[in-house]
MDTraj code that builds the backbone (N, CA, C; nanometers):
import mdtraj as md
import numpy as np

residues = "MET ASN SER LYS THR PRO LYS HIS ILE LEU SER SER ALA THR ILE VAL LEU ASN LYS LYS GLN GLU LEU LEU LEU ILE LYS GLY PRO LYS ARG GLY TRP GLU PHE PRO GLY GLY GLN VAL GLU GLU GLY GLU SER LEU VAL ASP ALA ALA VAL ARG GLU THR LYS GLU GLU THR GLY LEU ASP VAL GLU ILE SER LYS PHE CYS GLY ILE PHE GLN ASN THR THR ASP SER ILE CYS ASN THR LEU TYR LEU ALA ASN VAL ILE GLY GLY LYS LEU THR THR THR PRO GLU ALA LEU GLU VAL GLY PHE PHE PRO ILE GLU ASP ALA LEU ASN MET VAL THR TYR ARG ASN PHE LYS GLU ARG ILE GLU TYR CYS LEU ASP PRO THR LYS GLN PRO PHE LEU VAL VAL PHE".split()
xyz = np.array([
    [6.0771, 4.3131, -0.2644],
    [5.9395, 4.2745, -0.2385],
    [5.9194, 4.1267, -0.2645],
    [5.8371, 4.0671, -0.1814],
    [5.8210, 3.9232, -0.1867],
    [5.6812, 3.8801, -0.2285],
    [5.5983, 3.9755, -0.2702],
    [5.4597, 3.9387, -0.3033],
    [5.4534, 3.8762, -0.4417],
    [5.3765, 3.7685, -0.4518],
    [5.3621, 3.7069, -0.5837],
    [5.2404, 3.7661, -0.6537],
    [5.2491, 3.7749, -0.7849],
    [5.1403, 3.8311, -0.8638],
    [5.0211, 3.7374, -0.8594],
    [4.9034, 3.7892, -0.8230],
    [4.7865, 3.7012, -0.8198],
    [4.7494, 3.6526, -0.9592],
    [4.7030, 3.5307, -0.9661],
    [4.6582, 3.4728, -1.0924],
    [4.5115, 3.4362, -1.0770],
    [4.4265, 3.5197, -1.1325],
    [4.2828, 3.4969, -1.1257],
    [4.2300, 3.4691, -1.2656],
    [4.1248, 3.3900, -1.2716],
    [4.0554, 3.3683, -1.3979],
    [3.9192, 3.4351, -1.3866],
    [3.8885, 3.5171, -1.4853],
    [3.7600, 3.5840, -1.4912],
    [3.6852, 3.5268, -1.6110],
    [3.5643, 3.4784, -1.5859],
    [3.4869, 3.4211, -1.6959],
    [3.3468, 3.4808, -1.6984],
    [3.2849, 3.4726, -1.8147],
    [3.1482, 3.5213, -1.8346],
    [3.0685, 3.4127, -1.9045],
    [2.9425, 3.3989, -1.8646],
    [2.8583, 3.2952, -1.9226],
    [2.7166, 3.3471, -1.9422],
    [2.6447, 3.2820, -2.0343],
    [2.5075, 3.3212, -2.0609],
    [2.4112, 3.2070, -2.0327],
    [2.2975, 3.2445, -1.9803],
    [2.1830, 3.1551, -1.9667],
    [2.0839, 3.2068, -2.0703],
    [2.0640, 3.1286, -2.1758],
    [1.9852, 3.1730, -2.2900],
    [1.8557, 3.0929, -2.2975],
    [1.7432, 3.1641, -2.2979],
    [1.6123, 3.1014, -2.3158],
    [1.5564, 3.1434, -2.4511],
    [1.4930, 3.0485, -2.5192],
    [1.4269, 3.0851, -2.6456],
    [1.2815, 3.1239, -2.6179],
    [1.2064, 3.1499, -2.7252],
    [1.0669, 3.1950, -2.7096],
    [0.9787, 3.0892, -2.6434],
    [1.0185, 2.9616, -2.6522],
    [0.9424, 2.8530, -2.5891],
    [0.9866, 2.8306, -2.4442],
    [1.0732, 2.9214, -2.3929],
    [1.1281, 2.9088, -2.2573],
    [1.2105, 2.7804, -2.2415],
    [1.2829, 2.7445, -2.3488],
    [1.3763, 2.6330, -2.3430],
    [1.5166, 2.6899, -2.3240],
    [1.6017, 2.6124, -2.2578],
    [1.7355, 2.6565, -2.2197],
    [1.8404, 2.6061, -2.3179],
    [1.9311, 2.6963, -2.3569],
    [2.0415, 2.6608, -2.4465],
    [2.1519, 2.5910, -2.3676],
    [2.1895, 2.4715, -2.4133],
    [2.3013, 2.3996, -2.3525],
    [2.3984, 2.3563, -2.4606],
    [2.5259, 2.3456, -2.4185],
    [2.6278, 2.2872, -2.5049],
    [2.6835, 2.1652, -2.4332],
    [2.7290, 2.0678, -2.5113],
    [2.7943, 1.9506, -2.4519],
    [2.9427, 1.9604, -2.4828],
    [3.0193, 1.9971, -2.3802],
    [3.1632, 2.0141, -2.3981],
    [3.2368, 1.8814, -2.3848],
    [3.3608, 1.8778, -2.4332],
    [3.4389, 1.7533, -2.4271],
    [3.4819, 1.7147, -2.2857],
    [3.4857, 1.8105, -2.1921],
    [3.5368, 1.7818, -2.0580],
    [3.4281, 1.7739, -1.9519],
    [3.3317, 1.8655, -1.9560],
    [3.2376, 1.8780, -1.8441],
    [3.0968, 1.8309, -1.8762],
    [3.0749, 1.7813, -1.9972],
    [2.9405, 1.7397, -2.0350],
    [2.8523, 1.8600, -2.0631],
    [2.7232, 1.8466, -2.0359],
    [2.6275, 1.9530, -2.0674],
    [2.6464, 2.0725, -1.9749],
    [2.6486, 2.1903, -2.0327],
    [2.6632, 2.3148, -1.9569],
    [2.6125, 2.4312, -2.0410],
    [2.6153, 2.5504, -1.9819],
    [2.5768, 2.6723, -2.0531],
    [2.7006, 2.7286, -2.1218],
    [2.6821, 2.8086, -2.2289],
    [2.7986, 2.8662, -2.2964],
    [2.8678, 2.9728, -2.2110],
    [2.9985, 2.9793, -2.2251],
    [3.0758, 3.0797, -2.1529],
    [3.2235, 3.0484, -2.1584],
    [3.3039, 3.1422, -2.1082],
    [3.4474, 3.1195, -2.1073],
    [3.5223, 3.2402, -2.0535],
    [3.6529, 3.2344, -2.0683],
    [3.7392, 3.3361, -2.0097],
    [3.7278, 3.4707, -2.0797],
    [3.7337, 3.5752, -1.9972],
    [3.7359, 3.7121, -2.0471],
    [3.8786, 3.7421, -2.0933],
    [3.8905, 3.7962, -2.2139],
    [4.0231, 3.8297, -2.2658],
    [4.0664, 3.9669, -2.2152],
    [4.1966, 3.9923, -2.2148],
    [4.2481, 4.1223, -2.1709],
    [4.1870, 4.2328, -2.2557],
    [4.1404, 4.3383, -2.1883],
    [4.0827, 4.4516, -2.2588],
    [3.9385, 4.4318, -2.3027],
    [3.8794, 4.3190, -2.2670],
    [3.7422, 4.2879, -2.3077],
    [3.6479, 4.3073, -2.1898],
    [3.5268, 4.3580, -2.2162],
    [3.4293, 4.3731, -2.1089],
    [3.3660, 4.2380, -2.0767],
    [3.3089, 4.2279, -1.9578],
    [3.2418, 4.1051, -1.9160],
    [3.1277, 4.0703, -2.0111],
    [3.0489, 4.1701, -2.0475],
    [2.9349, 4.1483, -2.1374],
    [2.9830, 4.1047, -2.2753],
    [3.0842, 4.1740, -2.3283],
    [3.1366, 4.1370, -2.4605],
    [3.1903, 3.9940, -2.4602],
    [3.2539, 3.9537, -2.3519],
    [3.3061, 3.8172, -2.3413],
    [3.1935, 3.7142, -2.3426],
    [3.0856, 3.7426, -2.2697],
    [2.9721, 3.6506, -2.2648],
    [2.9101, 3.6346, -2.4040],
    [2.8944, 3.7465, -2.4750],
    [2.8376, 3.7435, -2.6098],
    [2.9310, 3.6678, -2.7049],
    [3.0619, 3.6985, -2.6983],
    [3.1598, 3.6346, -2.7871],
    [3.1660, 3.4842, -2.7626],
    [3.1756, 3.4445, -2.6354],
    [3.1850, 3.3017, -2.6036],
    [3.0603, 3.2258, -2.6511],
    [2.9438, 3.2865, -2.6349],
    [2.8208, 3.2211, -2.6796],
    [2.8235, 3.2014, -2.8312],
    [2.8675, 3.3046, -2.9040],
    [2.8781, 3.2966, -3.0502],
    [2.9789, 3.1886, -3.0904],
    [3.0976, 3.1898, -3.0259],
    [3.2022, 3.0929, -3.0602],
    [3.1574, 2.9496, -3.0350],
    [3.0825, 2.9281, -2.9276],
    [3.0470, 2.7911, -2.8881],
    [2.9180, 2.7401, -2.9505],
    [2.8278, 2.8308, -2.9925],
    [2.6971, 2.7852, -3.0411],
    [2.6600, 2.8361, -3.1802],
    [2.7297, 2.9382, -3.2291],
    [2.6941, 2.9988, -3.3566],
    [2.5849, 3.1035, -3.3448],
    [2.5292, 3.1218, -3.2241],
    [2.4185, 3.2158, -3.2057],
    [2.4669, 3.3540, -3.1617],
    [2.4018, 3.4562, -3.2154],
    [2.4230, 3.5929, -3.1699],
    [2.3218, 3.6202, -3.0593],
    [2.3702, 3.6709, -2.9465],
    [2.2802, 3.6992, -2.8342],
    [2.2991, 3.8426, -2.7875],
    [2.1954, 3.8926, -2.7200],
    [2.2078, 4.0196, -2.6504],
    [2.1791, 3.9929, -2.5040],
    [2.2559, 4.0589, -2.4195],
    [2.2403, 4.0418, -2.2753],
    [2.1171, 4.1194, -2.2297],
    [2.0310, 4.0529, -2.1542],
    [1.9118, 4.1205, -2.1030],
    [1.9245, 4.1534, -1.9549],
    [2.0119, 4.0810, -1.8820],
    [2.0212, 4.1052, -1.7382],
    [2.1494, 4.0465, -1.6807],
    [2.2134, 4.1234, -1.5926],
    [2.3222, 4.0704, -1.5106],
    [2.2575, 3.9956, -1.3944],
    [2.2966, 3.8705, -1.3734],
    [2.2346, 3.7889, -1.2677],
    [2.3182, 3.7845, -1.1404],
    [2.4498, 3.7616, -1.1550],
    [2.5325, 3.7520, -1.0364],
    [2.6667, 3.6873, -1.0651],
    [2.7346, 3.6526, -0.9560],
    [2.8711, 3.5998, -0.9641],
    [2.8837, 3.4742, -0.8785],
    [2.9470, 3.3727, -0.9323],
    [2.9912, 3.2561, -0.8566],
    [3.1431, 3.2655, -0.8484],
    [3.1962, 3.2706, -0.7262],
    [3.3405, 3.2832, -0.7074],
    [3.3959, 3.1563, -0.6447],
    [3.4866, 3.0924, -0.7171],
    [3.5557, 2.9729, -0.6695],
    [3.6905, 3.0189, -0.6123],
    [3.6979, 3.0285, -0.4784],
    [3.8203, 3.0800, -0.4165],
    [3.9346, 2.9783, -0.4227],
    [3.9026, 2.8508, -0.4275],
    [4.0062, 2.7475, -0.4350],
    [4.0854, 2.7577, -0.5643],
    [4.0126, 2.7717, -0.6761],
    [4.0773, 2.7782, -0.8075],
    [4.0938, 2.9217, -0.8587],
    [4.0564, 3.0215, -0.7769],
    [4.0651, 3.1630, -0.8156],
    [3.9933, 3.1920, -0.9474],
    [3.8684, 3.1444, -0.9569],
    [3.7866, 3.1695, -1.0754],
    [3.6641, 3.2499, -1.0337],
    [3.6400, 3.3569, -1.1049],
    [3.5223, 3.4402, -1.0826],
    [3.4363, 3.4318, -1.2086],
    [3.3163, 3.3746, -1.1978],
    [3.2275, 3.3552, -1.3122],
    [3.1086, 3.4498, -1.3019],
    [3.0971, 3.5413, -1.3992],
    [2.9825, 3.6326, -1.4042],
    [2.8773, 3.5705, -1.4957],
    [2.7518, 3.5802, -1.4534],
    [2.6432, 3.5138, -1.5254],
    [2.5373, 3.6141, -1.5703],
    [2.4881, 3.5942, -1.6911],
    [2.3917, 3.6851, -1.7538],
    [2.2783, 3.6071, -1.8183],
    [2.1585, 3.6664, -1.8170],
    [2.0504, 3.6170, -1.9014],
    [2.0670, 3.6820, -2.0378],
    [2.0378, 3.6051, -2.1435],
    [2.0543, 3.6577, -2.2785],
    [1.9447, 3.6048, -2.3705],
    [1.9200, 3.6800, -2.4775],
    [1.8215, 3.6432, -2.5790],
    [1.8913, 3.6271, -2.7132],
    [1.8429, 3.5324, -2.7935],
    [1.8973, 3.5110, -2.9274],
    [1.8473, 3.6217, -3.0196],
    [1.9405, 3.6823, -3.0945],
    [1.9030, 3.7863, -3.1903],
    [1.9469, 3.7512, -3.3322],
    [2.0129, 3.6361, -3.3492],
    [2.0563, 3.5967, -3.4835],
    [2.1505, 3.4781, -3.4780],
    [2.2117, 3.4518, -3.5927],
    [2.3053, 3.3407, -3.6015],
    [2.2341, 3.2094, -3.6281],
    [2.3122, 3.1037, -3.6339],
    [2.2589, 2.9707, -3.6629],
    [2.3227, 2.8710, -3.5670],
    [2.2390, 2.7941, -3.4994],
    [2.2864, 2.6945, -3.4028],
    [2.3788, 2.5950, -3.4721],
    [2.5007, 2.5802, -3.4194],
    [2.5982, 2.4921, -3.4816],
    [2.6897, 2.4310, -3.3759],
    [2.7464, 2.3153, -3.4082],
    [2.8435, 2.2531, -3.3171],
    [2.9817, 2.3113, -3.3459],
    [3.0697, 2.3020, -3.2453],
    [3.2066, 2.3523, -3.2563],
    [3.2967, 2.2555, -3.1800],
    [3.4296, 2.2715, -3.1890],
    [3.5181, 2.1853, -3.1094],
    [3.4909, 2.1966, -2.9591],
    [3.4427, 2.3136, -2.9140],
    [3.4115, 2.3324, -2.7722],
    [3.2716, 2.2844, -2.7372],
    [3.1879, 2.2660, -2.8381],
    [3.0488, 2.2256, -2.8160],
    [3.0152, 2.1134, -2.9145],
    [3.0334, 1.9899, -2.8688],
    [3.0141, 1.8736, -2.9550],
    [2.8670, 1.8555, -2.9906],
    [2.7784, 1.9009, -2.9007],
    [2.6344, 1.9037, -2.9261],
    [2.5813, 2.0351, -2.8719],
    [2.4818, 2.0906, -2.9374],
    [2.4168, 2.2132, -2.8893],
    [2.2667, 2.1997, -2.9114],
    [2.1897, 2.2644, -2.8242],
    [2.0463, 2.2600, -2.8439],
    [1.9715, 2.3322, -2.7340],
    [1.8426, 2.3510, -2.7594],
    [1.7528, 2.4081, -2.6599],
    [1.6711, 2.2950, -2.5995],
    [1.6575, 2.2977, -2.4677],
    [1.5889, 2.1903, -2.3973],
    [1.4911, 2.2494, -2.2959],
    [1.3780, 2.1796, -2.2710],
    [1.2894, 2.2246, -2.1632],
    [1.3703, 2.2398, -2.0347],
    [1.3397, 2.3435, -1.9567],
    [1.4215, 2.3775, -1.8400],
    [1.4431, 2.2589, -1.7465],
    [1.3363, 2.1856, -1.7151],
    [1.3498, 2.0724, -1.6220],
    [1.4450, 1.9659, -1.6772],
    [1.4318, 1.9350, -1.8069],
    [1.5220, 1.8390, -1.8704],
    [1.6654, 1.8906, -1.8681],
    [1.6814, 2.0180, -1.9026],
    [1.8145, 2.0786, -1.9076],
    [1.8825, 2.0712, -1.7708],
    [1.8081, 2.1023, -1.6653],
    [1.8669, 2.0987, -1.5307],
    [1.9123, 1.9578, -1.4943],
    [1.8407, 1.8570, -1.5403],
    [1.8806, 1.7183, -1.5134],
    [2.0021, 1.6763, -1.5959],
    [2.0245, 1.7426, -1.7091],
    [2.1370, 1.7090, -1.7968],
    [2.2690, 1.7671, -1.7442],
    [2.2614, 1.8774, -1.6712],
    [2.3817, 1.9471, -1.6243],
    [2.4265, 1.8838, -1.4924],
    [2.5431, 1.8189, -1.4953],
    [2.5894, 1.7450, -1.3770],
    [2.7241, 1.7932, -1.3243],
    [2.7903, 1.8850, -1.3937],
    [2.9246, 1.9276, -1.3528],
    [2.9182, 2.0236, -1.2341],
    [2.9863, 1.9879, -1.1270],
    [2.9996, 2.0701, -1.0056],
    [2.8700, 2.1417, -0.9711],
    [2.8757, 2.2754, -0.9549],
    [2.7552, 2.3502, -0.9163],
    [2.6932, 2.4256, -1.0350],
    [2.7142, 2.3782, -1.1567],
    [2.6626, 2.4476, -1.2751],
    [2.5096, 2.4491, -1.2776],
    [2.4461, 2.3406, -1.2296],
    [2.2997, 2.3372, -1.2229],
    [2.2493, 2.4485, -1.1301],
    [2.3172, 2.4642, -1.0164],
    [2.2806, 2.5682, -0.9203],
    [2.2945, 2.7066, -0.9835],
    [2.3961, 2.7251, -1.0648],
    [2.4168, 2.8542, -1.1316],
    [2.2983, 2.8874, -1.2216],
    [2.2522, 2.7868, -1.2956],
    [2.1359, 2.8074, -1.3828],
    [2.0131, 2.8417, -1.2982],
    [1.9915, 2.7660, -1.1922],
    [1.8748, 2.7894, -1.1061],
    [1.8762, 2.9313, -1.0488],
    [1.9916, 2.9797, -1.0061],
    [2.0024, 3.1160, -0.9531],
    [1.9690, 3.2189, -1.0609],
    [2.0139, 3.1928, -1.1837],
    [1.9887, 3.2872, -1.2930],
    [1.8414, 3.2887, -1.3341],
    [1.7722, 3.1788, -1.3141],
    [1.6312, 3.1704, -1.3524],
    [1.5377, 3.2168, -1.2407],
    [1.5924, 3.2480, -1.1231],
    [1.5113, 3.2888, -1.0083],
    [1.5408, 3.4340, -0.9716],
    [1.4559, 3.5276, -1.0164],
    [1.4804, 3.6707, -0.9910],
    [1.4903, 3.7048, -0.8419],
    [1.4311, 3.6229, -0.7544],
    [1.4367, 3.6531, -0.6109],
    [1.5762, 3.6299, -0.5529],
    [1.6626, 3.5591, -0.6268],
    [1.7993, 3.5322, -0.5798],
    [1.9006, 3.6329, -0.6350],
    [1.8556, 3.7279, -0.7173],
    [1.9475, 3.8179, -0.7865],
    [1.9442, 3.9587, -0.7290],
    [2.0561, 4.0310, -0.7377],
    [2.1862, 3.9782, -0.7801],
    [2.2446, 3.8904, -0.6709],
    [2.3257, 3.7936, -0.7115],
    [2.3842, 3.7021, -0.6144],
    [2.5370, 3.7058, -0.6201],
    [2.5966, 3.6711, -0.5077],
    [2.7396, 3.6454, -0.4982],
    [2.7534, 3.5176, -0.4176],
    [2.7907, 3.4104, -0.4856],
    [2.8083, 3.2809, -0.4215],
    [2.9585, 3.2519, -0.4165],
    [3.0115, 3.2387, -0.2978],
    [3.1542, 3.2117, -0.2791],
    [3.1691, 3.0694, -0.2270],
    [3.2565, 2.9938, -0.2913],
    [3.2791, 2.8553, -0.2483],
    [3.4240, 2.8174, -0.2628],
])
top = md.Topology()
chain = top.add_chain()
for i, resn in enumerate(residues, 1):
    res = top.add_residue(resn, chain, resSeq=i)
    for name in ("N", "CA", "C"):
        top.add_atom(name, md.element.get_by_symbol(name[0]), res)
traj = md.Trajectory(xyz[None], top)
């Protein structure tokens, strides 16, 4: 047989709003301001990965309130699942993956996010009329 094993990356991310309707962002060392998220580990559910990554990157405990959709990057074989989440505990803190963390008014936050189509991902998650979505690029 000549078929090569596919190599896909599956990631989960959260769009977290606080009670003031401000958006949680982290400032990573590579991509600048973005939402928390990362790769799903073997044997881990998509939801558990989103919760774990948010905790690891921000110190906050969150609960998922809604599945929003998927952004699929066919060039790099990355499938990113996106969820809305609420803070249920923890303490906001910086980490090696998040040099700065904070909640920002939505309009300000959208202007801060400049990496690829990450701003669009947030906008889709904040617009119930676009959900569920599957964006392939």
